[in-house]
C-alpha positions in Angstrom: -4.4 -8.3 18.8 -1.8 -7.2 16.2 -4.4 -7.4 13.3 -6.9 -5.3 15.3 -4.2 -2.8 16.1 -3.2 -2.5 12.5 -6.9 -1.8 11.4 -7.5 0.8 14.1 -4.1 2.5 13.9 -4.3 2.8 10.1 -7.8 4.2 10.3 -7.3 6.6 13.2 -4.7 8.9 11.8 -4.5 12.0 9.6 -8.2 12.1 8.8 -9.3 12.2 12.4 -7.3 15.3 13.2 -7.3 17.2 9.9 -10.4 16.7 7.7 -13.0 18.5 9.8 -11.6 21.9 8.9 -12.0 21.1 5.2 -15.6 19.8 5.7 -16.5 23.1 7.4 -15.6 24.9 4.2 -18.6 23.2 2.5 -21.0 22.5 5.4 -22.1 24.7 8.3 -24.3 22.4 10.4 -22.6 20.3 13.1 -25.5 17.8 12.8 -24.9 17.4 9.1 -21.2 16.8 9.7 -21.8 14.2 12.4 -24.4 12.5 10.2 -21.7 12.2 7.5 -19.3 10.7 10.0 -22.0 8.1 10.9 -22.7 7.4 7.3 -19.0 7.0 6.5 -18.8 4.5 9.4 -21.8 2.6 8.0 -20.3 2.5 4.5 -16.9 1.4 5.8 -18.5 -1.3 8.0 -20.4 -2.7 4.9 -17.0 -2.8 3.1 -15.4 -4.5 6.0 -18.1 -7.2 6.2 -17.7 -7.8 2.5 -13.9 -8.0 2.7 -14.1 -10.2 5.8 -15.7 -12.9 3.6 -13.2 -12.3 0.8 -10.4 -12.8 3.3 -11.9 -16.1 4.3 -12.2 -17.2 0.7 -8.7 -15.9 -0.4 -6.5 -15.9 2.7 -3.4 -14.5 0.9 -1.6 -11.2 1.3 -2.0 -8.4 -1.2 -5.5 -6.9 -0.6 -7.1 -5.6 -3.8 -4.2 -6.8 -5.8 -4.9 -10.4 -4.9 -8.7 -10.1 -4.9 -9.0 -8.3 -8.3 -6.4 -10.6 -9.9 -8.2 -13.8 -8.9 -11.8 -12.6 -9.2 -11.6 -10.6 -12.4 -8.3 -10.4 -14.4 -4.6 -9.9 -13.6 -4.7 -6.5 -15.4 -7.1 -5.2 -12.8 -5.0 -6.6 -10.0 -1.9 -5.0 -11.4 -3.8 -1.7 -11.6 -4.9 -2.0 -8.0 -1.3 -2.7 -6.9 -0.2 0.5 -8.7 -3.0 2.5 -7.1 -2.2 1.0 -3.7 1.5 1.8 -4.0 0.9 5.5 -4.8 -2.6 6.4 -3.6 -3.2 3.7 -1.0 0.0 3.9 1.0 2.5 6.5 -0.2 0.0 9.3 -0.2 -1.6 8.5 3.2 1.8 8.0 4.8 2.8 11.4 3.4 -0.4 13.0 4.6 0.1 11.5 8.1 3.7 12.7 8.1 2.6 16.2 7.1 0.0 16.3 9.8 2.6 15.0 12.3 4.9 17.8 11.4 2.1 20.4 11.8 1.1 19.1 15.2 4.7 18.7 16.4 5.4 22.3 15.4 2.3 23.5 17.3 3.6 21.6 20.4 7.2 22.6 20.0 7.6 25.7 17.7 11.4 25.1 17.5 10.7 21.9 15.5 10.1 22.9 11.8 7.1 21.1 10.4 8.4 19.8 7.0 11.8 18.5 8.2 10.0 16.8 11.2 7.7 15.0 8.7 10.7 13.7 6.7 12.6 12.5 9.7 9.6 10.7 11.1 9.1 8.7 7.9 12.8 7.9 7.6 13.1 6.6 11.2 9.9 4.5 11.1 10.8 2.9 7.8 14.3 2.0 9.0 12.7 0.6 12.2 10.5 -1.7 10.2 13.5 -3.1 8.3 14.7 -4.8 11.4 12.3 -7.8 12.0 8.7 -8.8 11.9 8.6 -9.4 15.7 10.0 -5.9 16.4 7.4 -4.4 14.0 4.6 -6.2 15.7 5.6 -5.2 19.2 6.1 -1.6 18.2 2.7 -1.5 16.4 0.7 -2.9 19.3 2.4 -0.6 21.9 2.0 2.5 19.8 -1.6 1.8 19.1 -2.5 1.2 22.7 -0.8 4.4 23.9 -2.3 6.3 21.0 -5.9 5.4 22.0 -5.2 6.0 25.7 -4.0 9.5 24.8 -7.0 10.1 22.5 -9.3 9.0 25.2 -7.8 11.6 27.5 -8.5 14.3 24.9 -12.1 13.2 24.6 -12.5 13.1 28.4 -11.2 16.6 28.8 -13.6 17.8 26.0 -16.7 16.3 27.7 -15.6 17.6 31.1 -15.5 21.1 29.7 -18.7 20.6 27.8 -20.5 19.6 31.0 -19.7 23.1 32.4 -20.9 24.8 29.2 -23.9 22.9 28.0 -24.9 25.6 25.5 -21.9 24.6 23.4 -23.7 21.4 22.4 -26.4 23.4 20.4 -24.3 23.1 17.3 -24.8 19.4 17.2 -28.6 19.6 17.1 -30.5 19.7 13.8 -31.1 23.2 12.5 -33.4 24.5 9.7 -31.8 23.4 6.5 -29.5 20.7 8.0 -31.2 17.8 6.1 -31.3 19.9 2.9 -27.6 20.6 3.3 -26.8 16.8 3.5 -28.4 16.3 0.0 -26.4 19.0 -1.7 -23.4 18.1 -4.0 -21.1 19.8 -1.5 -21.8 17.0 0.9 -20.2 14.6 -1.6 -16.9 16.5 -1.2 -17.3 16.4 2.6 -18.0 12.7 2.4 -14.8 12.2 0.4 -12.9 13.6 3.3 -14.9 11.4 5.8 -14.2 8.3 3.7 -10.5 9.2 3.5 -10.5 9.3 7.4 -12.0 5.8 7.4 -9.6 4.5 4.8 -7.5 1.7 6.2 -10.3 -0.5 7.3 -8.9 -3.0 4.8 -5.3 -2.7 5.8 -4.9 -6.1 7.4 -5.9 -7.9 4.2 -2.6 -6.7 2.7 -0.7 -9.1 5.0 -3.3 -11.8 5.5 -0.8 -14.4 4.4 1.3 -13.7 7.5 -1.6 -14.1 9.9 -2.3 -17.3 11.9 -5.8 -18.6 11.2 -6.3 -15.9 8.6 -9.8 -17.1 7.5 -11.3 -16.0 10.8 -8.8 -13.6 12.4 -8.6 -11.2 9.5 -12.4 -10.8 9.1 -13.0 -10.4 12.8 -10.4 -7.6 13.1 -11.9 -5.8 10.1 -15.4 -5.7 11.6 -14.4 -4.9 15.2 -11.9 -2.3 14.2 -14.3 -0.5 12.0 -17.0 -0.4 14.6 -14.6 0.9 17.3 -13.3 3.6 15.0 -16.8 4.7 14.0 -17.7 5.4 17.6 -14.4 7.1 18.2 -14.8 9.4 15.2 -18.3 10.6 16.1 -17.2 11.3 19.7 -14.0 13.0 18.7 -15.7 15.3 16.1 -18.4 16.2 18.6 -15.7 17.4 20.9 -14.0 19.4 18.2 -17.3 21.1 17.1 -18.3 22.1 20.6 -14.8 23.3 21.7 -14.2 26.3 19.4 -16.1 28.6 17.1 -16.7 27.2 13.6 -14.9 30.3 12.1 -11.7 29.3 13.8 -12.0 25.6 12.8 -12.9 26.1 9.1 -10.0 25.5 6.7 -7.5 24.6 9.5 -5.2 21.6 9.2 -4.2 21.0 12.8 -7.8 21.2 14.1 -6.9 19.4 17.3 -4.5 22.2 18.3 -7.2 24.8 17.9 -9.7 22.7 19.9 -7.3 21.9 22.7 -6.3 25.6 23.0 -9.9 26.5 23.6 -10.5 23.6 26.0 -7.5 24.0 28.3 -5.6 27.1 27.3 -2.4 27.7 25.2 -0.2 25.5 27.4 -2.6 22.6 27.4 -3.1 23.1 23.7 0.6 22.5 23.1 0.5 19.4 25.3 -2.4 18.0 23.4 -0.8 18.8 20.1 2.2 16.8 21.2 0.0 13.9 22.2 -1.8 13.9 18.8 1.6 14.1 17.0 2.7 11.0 18.8 -0.5 9.2 18.0 0.0 9.9 14.3 3.3 8.0 14.5 1.2 4.8 15.1 -0.7 5.4 11.8 2.5 6.0 9.9 3.9 2.8 11.3 0.9 0.7 10.4 0.9 1.9 6.8 4.7 1.6 6.4 4.4 -2.0 7.6 1.4 -3.0 5.4 2.1 -1.3 2.1 5.3 -3.1 1.0 3.5 -6.4 1.3 1.5 -5.5 -1.8 4.6 -4.4 -3.7 6.3 -7.7 -2.8 3.4 -9.6 -4.3 3.8 -7.8 -7.6 7.5 -8.7 -7.5 6.6 -12.4 -7.0 4.2 -12.5 -9.8 6.0 -10.3 -12.5 9.6 -11.2 -13.3 10.2 -7.6 -14.5 9.7 -6.5 -10.9 11.3 -9.5 -9.2 13.8 -7.2 -7.4 10.9 -5.9 -5.3 10.1 -9.4 -3.9 13.6 -9.8 -2.4 13.4 -10.0 1.4 15.9 -9.7 4.2 16.9 -12.9 6.1 14.2 -12.2 8.6 11.5 -12.0 5.9 11.2 -8.2 5.6 10.5 -6.9 2.1 13.4 -4.4 2.4 13.5 -3.1 -1.2 9.7 -2.6 -1.3 10.0 -0.6 1.9 12.7 1.6 0.4 10.7 2.2 -2.8 7.7 3.3 -0.7 10.0 5.5 1.3 11.2 7.3 -1.8 7.7 7.9 -3.0 6.6 9.3 0.4 9.6 11.6 0.6 8.8 13.0 -2.8 5.1 13.6 -2.0 6.1 15.4 1.3 8.6 17.6 -0.5 6.6 18.5 -3.5 2.9 18.2 -2.6 0.5 20.1 -0.4 -1.8 18.3 2.0 -5.1 18.9 0.2 -3.7 18.3 -3.3 -2.3 14.9 -2.2 -5.6 13.9 -0.5 -7.9 14.7 -3.4 -5.5 13.1 -5.9 -5.5 9.8 -4.0 -9.0 9.3 -2.8 -10.9 8.7 -6.1 -8.8 5.8 -7.5 -8.8 4.3 -4.0 -12.6 4.3 -3.9 -12.8 2.9 -7.4 -10.6 -0.1 -6.4 -12.5 -0.7 -3.2 -15.8 -0.7 -5.1 -14.4 -3.3 -7.5 -13.1 -5.3 -4.5 -16.5 -5.3 -2.7 -18.3 -6.1 -6.0 -16.0 -9.1 -6.2 -17.9 -10.8 -3.3 -21.1 -10.6 -5.4 -19.2 -12.1 -8.3 -17.9 -14.9 -6.1 -21.3 -15.7 -4.7 -22.8 -15.8 -8.2 -20.1 -18.3 -9.3 -20.8 -20.4 -6.2 -24.5 -20.4 -7.0 -23.9 -21.3 -10.6 -21.6 -24.2 -9.5 -23.9 -25.4 -6.8 -21.3 -24.8 -4.1 -21.6 -23.5 -0.5 -19.9 -20.2 0.0 -16.9 -19.5 2.3 -17.0 -22.9 4.1 -15.0 -22.8 7.3 -14.7 -19.0 7.4 -16.5 -15.7 7.8 -19.7 -15.2 5.9 -21.1 -11.7 5.2 -24.3 -11.3 7.3 -27.4 -9.9 5.6 -25.9 -10.5 2.2 -26.3 -8.8 -0.3 -27.1 -5.7 1.7 -23.6 -4.7 2.9 -21.8 -4.9 -0.5 -24.7 -3.1 -2.3 -24.8 -0.3 0.3 -21.0 0.1 0.0 -21.1 0.2 -3.8 -24.1 2.5 -4.1 -23.0 5.0 -1.5 -19.3 5.1 -2.6 -20.4 5.4 -6.2 -22.8 8.3 -5.4 -20.0 10.0 -3.5 -17.7 9.8 -6.5 -20.4 11.2 -8.8 -21.1 14.1 -6.5 -17.4 14.8 -6.2 -16.9 14.7 -10.0 -19.7 17.2 -10.5 -18.3 19.5 -7.9 -14.6 19.2 -8.8 -14.2 17.6 -12.2 -10.4 17.6 -12.0 -10.6 15.0 -9.2 -12.3 12.7 -11.6 -9.6 13.3 -14.2 -6.8 12.6 -11.7 -8.5 9.4 -10.7 -8.9 8.2 -14.3 -5.3 9.0 -15.1 -3.8 7.0 -12.2 -6.0 4.0 -13.2 -5.5 4.3 -16.9 -1.7 4.3 -16.8 -1.2 0.8 -15.3 -4.0 -0.6 -17.5 -2.2 0.8 -20.6 1.1 -0.7 -19.5 -0.2 -4.1 -18.4 -0.2 -5.7 -21.9 3.4 -4.7 -22.5 4.4 -6.0 -19.0 2.5 -9.3 -19.5 4.2 -9.8 -22.9 7.6 -9.2 -21.2 6.8 -11.9 -18.7 6.2 -14.4 -21.5 9.5 -13.6 -23.3 
């Protein structure tokens, strides 16, 4: 239950309540947007199925750091850890905190957005320093309440739609909808969608702390991704039918605008408060999972041994504090859109390498005459899921690089830096 709550809570966060406004800047058909949300869910499910088998083969904490180190080379694992620390966790936590502050301000105008974001991250990080049991109980409780409140929002949306059936016309295919999906601008919109789905792999970062990890981790990845796909399509259908596109385009706190149209200004403030609370569960999940990768780096590289030190209850306290400092810096100095586009490309590149690792492992098994993943999860319909994930994610990156070349440059920079430093770090380990 805890693993499933981590997957769903990490996925359903900032992207669910913020990215639609950015997508509407490039796309104008509600059908096209819902198609991209479905496609994003399919791509993420293919990734989850591939990672489920990797988790059965390599039941250790660390996510891409562990997989890329053991499958390819420690240099790629170290690069993935660097990317995870900054783009995989610090940036998404900062984005969730910024969204939390925006929604909280919409609900309670007396609460300033930026200071509220900083306070939320501080309190949650300090809470996770207490004990693993406390973290687990808080995560499950926050996730359950989060989805109950989100379900209430969707129910209200469909109740209003039932009294205004004409509002659903925006979801039907229009002339040019399919042509719009094939344009390069859809690649940018899909980047935002895949960002919203990011987190489907979160539980692999703490697989070493999970009982029966060979089966539990994989099952939580697949079930969590399926549940979130259905939730996202339903939620965005409510958003698109609740307010005029002109009022949704470019707006960060999209849920506040939708709720105001659905149930009036007072109800909109209530729903904004509900969404703000739900975002706390996402922040909590990422604050919990992220430091486990940093701790693994500290265990493997003496230069960073101080990051592996834990509290008496087994909490990687120093790694949590390092992550907290990075998050606070991003909140203070970065804008929402700048942080998002900076983080997404290197994350997708690392995920592509991780999923491709399953193909590499299967080929090694075939060459050695071994049965794959005995006693654990096996990816169904192999090699279709990993190939679909690699081709679709790679196409998305190419489209994005064509439309916004500086995204590609930022992604290359954040990956090139740890690769350049690895040789020096590895030599320091030997001395």
